[in-house]
C-alpha positions in Angstrom: -0.1 15.7 7.1 0.9 13.9 3.8 -2.0 12.1 2.0 0.3 9.6 0.3 0.5 6.1 1.8 1.7 2.8 0.6 -1.1 0.5 -0.2 0.9 -2.4 -1.6 4.0 -3.7 -4.0 4.5 -5.9 -6.6 7.5 -7.5 -8.2 7.9 -8.0 -12.0 10.8 -10.4 -13.2 12.0 -9.2 -16.6 14.0 -12.5 -17.0 11.4 -14.2 -19.4 9.9 -10.8 -20.9 11.1 -9.6 -24.5 11.9 -6.1 -23.9 12.2 -5.4 -27.4 8.2 -5.4 -27.5 6.0 -3.1 -25.8 4.8 -4.8 -22.7 1.8 -3.7 -20.5 1.3 -5.0 -17.2 -1.7 -5.4 -14.7 -0.4 -6.1 -11.3 -2.3 -7.2 -8.1 -0.8 -5.3 -5.3 0.3 -7.5 -2.2 0.0 -5.6 1.1 3.4 -4.6 2.7 3.8 -6.5 5.8 5.5 -5.0 9.1 5.1 -1.4 8.0 3.7 1.3 10.3 2.6 4.4 8.4 1.1 6.5 11.1 0.9 6.3 14.8 -1.9 7.8 17.2 -4.2 8.9 14.4 -7.9 9.1 15.1 -11.1 10.1 13.3 -9.2 10.4 10.0 -12.0 9.9 7.7 -11.1 10.9 4.1 -13.7 13.4 2.3 -12.2 12.5 -1.0 -10.3 9.7 -2.8 -6.5 9.8 -1.9 -3.9 11.3 -4.0 -2.1 8.3 -5.9 1.1 7.5 -7.6 3.3 4.6 -8.6 6.8 4.3 -7.6 9.0 2.0 -10.0 12.3 0.4 -8.9 14.6 -1.4 -11.1 16.2 -4.0 -9.0 18.9 -6.6 -10.1 18.6 -10.1 -9.5 21.1 -9.7 -6.6 18.7 -7.1 -5.0 20.6 -4.1 -5.9 18.5 -1.0 -7.0 19.7 0.0 -10.5 17.1 2.9 -11.1 14.0 4.4 -9.9 11.0 6.6 -10.9 7.6 7.9 -10.1 4.4 8.6 -11.8 2.8 11.9 -11.6 0.5 12.3 -8.7 -3.4 11.6 -9.5 -5.3 13.9 -7.1 -8.5 12.9 -5.7 -9.2 10.0 -8.3 -10.9 6.8 -6.8 -9.6 4.7 -9.8 -6.7 6.4 -11.2 -5.2 5.4 -14.7 -1.5 6.0 -15.4 -0.6 6.2 -19.1 3.1 6.9 -18.7 6.2 5.6 -20.2 9.3 4.8 -18.4 12.8 4.0 -20.0 15.4 2.6 -17.9 18.7 2.4 -19.7 
């Protein structure tokens, strides 16, 4: 069984952001609605923190996905910090 699961999502609009400067974002994740991750699972107490990663999708204003990337997986860290740079060209 995979320990990965979606905990939320956030959307960032780059329309008003100067992309020539370094930008750091702190995002509040919103729960993803109407998503069923697992069915019929019982007694699945985790004995350690989950393996966590971030998926990045660059989406145009029309909703077309232009590019995507993923961070490395932080295994068993309760409060992971991702210090990774992504360049979308």
